[in-house]
ChimeraX commands (.cxc) that place a marker at each C-alpha (Angstrom):
marker #1 position 3.99,-198.09,83.86 radius 0.5
marker #1 position 4.79,-194.97,81.95 radius 0.5
marker #1 position 2.49,-192.05,81.99 radius 0.5
marker #1 position 2.95,-189.58,79.17 radius 0.5
marker #1 position 3.22,-186.03,80.35 radius 0.5
marker #1 position 0.29,-183.75,79.46 radius 0.5
marker #1 position 1.02,-180.50,77.47 radius 0.5
marker #1 position 0.91,-178.35,80.58 radius 0.5
marker #1 position 2.50,-180.95,82.83 radius 0.5
marker #1 position 1.30,-182.50,86.05 radius 0.5
marker #1 position 0.72,-179.85,88.65 radius 0.5
marker #1 position -0.56,-181.87,91.54 radius 0.5
marker #1 position -0.84,-185.40,92.88 radius 0.5
marker #1 position -2.48,-187.10,95.87 radius 0.5
marker #1 position -2.39,-190.68,97.18 radius 0.5
marker #1 position -5.25,-192.38,99.00 radius 0.5
marker #1 position -7.26,-195.58,98.87 radius 0.5
marker #1 position -9.95,-194.34,96.45 radius 0.5
marker #1 position -11.52,-197.74,95.76 radius 0.5
marker #1 position -11.48,-199.09,99.39 radius 0.5
marker #1 position -9.36,-202.15,98.57 radius 0.5
marker #1 position -6.67,-201.27,101.25 radius 0.5
marker #1 position -3.84,-200.02,98.96 radius 0.5
marker #1 position -2.83,-196.53,97.87 radius 0.5
marker #1 position -4.03,-195.24,94.50 radius 0.5
marker #1 position -2.94,-191.98,92.99 radius 0.5
marker #1 position -4.50,-189.11,91.18 radius 0.5
marker #1 position -2.51,-186.75,88.97 radius 0.5
marker #1 position -3.85,-183.26,88.24 radius 0.5
marker #1 position -2.90,-181.86,84.82 radius 0.5
marker #1 position -2.78,-178.26,83.63 radius 0.5
marker #1 position -2.82,-179.22,79.95 radius 0.5
marker #1 position -4.55,-182.53,79.62 radius 0.5
marker #1 position -6.77,-185.09,81.25 radius 0.5
marker #1 position -6.56,-185.73,85.01 radius 0.5
marker #1 position -5.67,-189.32,85.72 radius 0.5
marker #1 position -6.54,-191.89,88.36 radius 0.5
marker #1 position -3.88,-194.53,88.77 radius 0.5
marker #1 position -5.59,-197.63,90.29 radius 0.5
marker #1 position -3.07,-199.66,92.36 radius 0.5
marker #1 position -3.54,-203.35,91.39 radius 0.5
marker #1 position -0.68,-204.55,93.58 radius 0.5
marker #1 position 1.29,-207.23,91.75 radius 0.5
marker #1 position -0.06,-206.01,88.36 radius 0.5
marker #1 position 1.11,-202.47,89.04 radius 0.5
marker #1 position -0.98,-199.29,88.37 radius 0.5
marker #1 position -3.74,-199.05,85.77 radius 0.5
marker #1 position -4.62,-195.61,84.37 radius 0.5
marker #1 position -8.31,-194.77,84.61 radius 0.5
marker #1 position -9.99,-191.51,83.71 radius 0.5
marker #1 position -13.50,-190.46,82.50 radius 0.5
marker #1 position -15.23,-193.59,83.85 radius 0.5
marker #1 position -14.26,-192.48,87.31 radius 0.5
marker #1 position -15.74,-188.99,87.00 radius 0.5
marker #1 position -12.50,-187.26,86.23 radius 0.5
marker #1 position -13.62,-185.17,83.31 radius 0.5
marker #1 position -11.69,-181.96,83.75 radius 0.5
marker #1 position -9.35,-181.21,80.88 radius 0.5
marker #1 position -6.58,-178.70,81.07 radius 0.5
marker #1 position -7.83,-176.63,84.01 radius 0.5
marker #1 position -6.15,-178.37,86.97 radius 0.5
marker #1 position -4.04,-176.44,89.43 radius 0.5
marker #1 position -3.86,-179.01,92.22 radius 0.5
marker #1 position -5.70,-181.80,93.96 radius 0.5
marker #1 position -6.34,-182.87,97.52 radius 0.5
marker #1 position -8.09,-185.89,99.17 radius 0.5
marker #1 position -10.11,-186.19,102.32 radius 0.5
marker #1 position -13.55,-187.33,103.53 radius 0.5
marker #1 position -15.41,-184.21,102.52 radius 0.5
marker #1 position -18.94,-185.61,102.88 radius 0.5
marker #1 position -18.44,-187.75,106.01 radius 0.5
marker #1 position -19.19,-191.09,104.31 radius 0.5
marker #1 position -15.85,-192.73,105.36 radius 0.5
marker #1 position -14.54,-192.74,101.70 radius 0.5
marker #1 position -11.78,-190.54,100.19 radius 0.5
marker #1 position -13.16,-187.67,98.16 radius 0.5
marker #1 position -11.19,-185.47,95.75 radius 0.5
marker #1 position -11.11,-181.68,95.60 radius 0.5
marker #1 position -9.57,-180.04,92.54 radius 0.5
marker #1 position -8.37,-176.49,92.35 radius 0.5
marker #1 position -8.99,-174.83,89.00 radius 0.5
marker #1 position -7.50,-172.09,87.07 radius 0.5
marker #1 position -8.76,-168.45,86.89 radius 0.5
marker #1 position -12.44,-168.07,86.12 radius 0.5
marker #1 position -13.14,-171.82,86.79 radius 0.5
marker #1 position -14.81,-173.40,89.76 radius 0.5
marker #1 position -13.23,-175.89,92.15 radius 0.5
marker #1 position -14.66,-179.29,91.85 radius 0.5
marker #1 position -15.22,-182.09,94.29 radius 0.5
marker #1 position -15.90,-185.77,93.53 radius 0.5
marker link #1:1,2 radius 0.2
marker link #1:2,3 radius 0.2
marker link #1:3,4 radius 0.2
marker link #1:4,5 radius 0.2
marker link #1:5,6 radius 0.2
marker link #1:6,7 radius 0.2
marker link #1:7,8 radius 0.2
marker link #1:8,9 radius 0.2
marker link #1:9,10 radius 0.2
marker link #1:10,11 radius 0.2
marker link #1:11,12 radius 0.2
marker link #1:12,13 radius 0.2
marker link #1:13,14 radius 0.2
marker link #1:14,15 radius 0.2
marker link #1:15,16 radius 0.2
marker link #1:16,17 radius 0.2
marker link #1:17,18 radius 0.2
marker link #1:18,19 radius 0.2
marker link #1:19,20 radius 0.2
marker link #1:20,21 radius 0.2
marker link #1:21,22 radius 0.2
marker link #1:22,23 radius 0.2
marker link #1:23,24 radius 0.2
marker link #1:24,25 radius 0.2
marker link #1:25,26 radius 0.2
marker link #1:26,27 radius 0.2
marker link #1:27,28 radius 0.2
marker link #1:28,29 radius 0.2
marker link #1:29,30 radius 0.2
marker link #1:30,31 radius 0.2
marker link #1:31,32 radius 0.2
marker link #1:32,33 radius 0.2
marker link #1:33,34 radius 0.2
marker link #1:34,35 radius 0.2
marker link #1:35,36 radius 0.2
marker link #1:36,37 radius 0.2
marker link #1:37,38 radius 0.2
marker link #1:38,39 radius 0.2
marker link #1:39,40 radius 0.2
marker link #1:40,41 radius 0.2
marker link #1:41,42 radius 0.2
marker link #1:42,43 radius 0.2
marker link #1:43,44 radius 0.2
marker link #1:44,45 radius 0.2
marker link #1:45,46 radius 0.2
marker link #1:46,47 radius 0.2
marker link #1:47,48 radius 0.2
marker link #1:48,49 radius 0.2
marker link #1:49,50 radius 0.2
marker link #1:50,51 radius 0.2
marker link #1:51,52 radius 0.2
marker link #1:52,53 radius 0.2
marker link #1:53,54 radius 0.2
marker link #1:54,55 radius 0.2
marker link #1:55,56 radius 0.2
marker link #1:56,57 radius 0.2
marker link #1:57,58 radius 0.2
marker link #1:58,59 radius 0.2
marker link #1:59,60 radius 0.2
marker link #1:60,61 radius 0.2
marker link #1:61,62 radius 0.2
marker link #1:62,63 radius 0.2
marker link #1:63,64 radius 0.2
marker link #1:64,65 radius 0.2
marker link #1:65,66 radius 0.2
marker link #1:66,67 radius 0.2
marker link #1:67,68 radius 0.2
marker link #1:68,69 radius 0.2
marker link #1:69,70 radius 0.2
marker link #1:70,71 radius 0.2
marker link #1:71,72 radius 0.2
marker link #1:72,73 radius 0.2
marker link #1:73,74 radius 0.2
marker link #1:74,75 radius 0.2
marker link #1:75,76 radius 0.2
marker link #1:76,77 radius 0.2
marker link #1:77,78 radius 0.2
marker link #1:78,79 radius 0.2
marker link #1:79,80 radius 0.2
marker link #1:80,81 radius 0.2
marker link #1:81,82 radius 0.2
marker link #1:82,83 radius 0.2
marker link #1:83,84 radius 0.2
marker link #1:84,85 radius 0.2
marker link #1:85,86 radius 0.2
marker link #1:86,87 radius 0.2
marker link #1:87,88 radius 0.2
marker link #1:88,89 radius 0.2
marker link #1:89,90 radius 0.2
view
């Protein structure tokens, strides 16, 4: 799968099992375009997903991290944002 580079480039990435199917998915944080979730579909490769997953930030990303922030046993995402913007967690 080829992912076109955003205008500002990818500034962060994180790998975790975001959909609880026991394989590693990826999230790419972009400084100049849409953040992207790459859903690992094993033999089919990765499928790019975006707004339907709650990744709505556009052009403000400065990095991304994953961890169980709310204690529900599932991976959550924390995005660092540029100056004057809030950090987000989904």
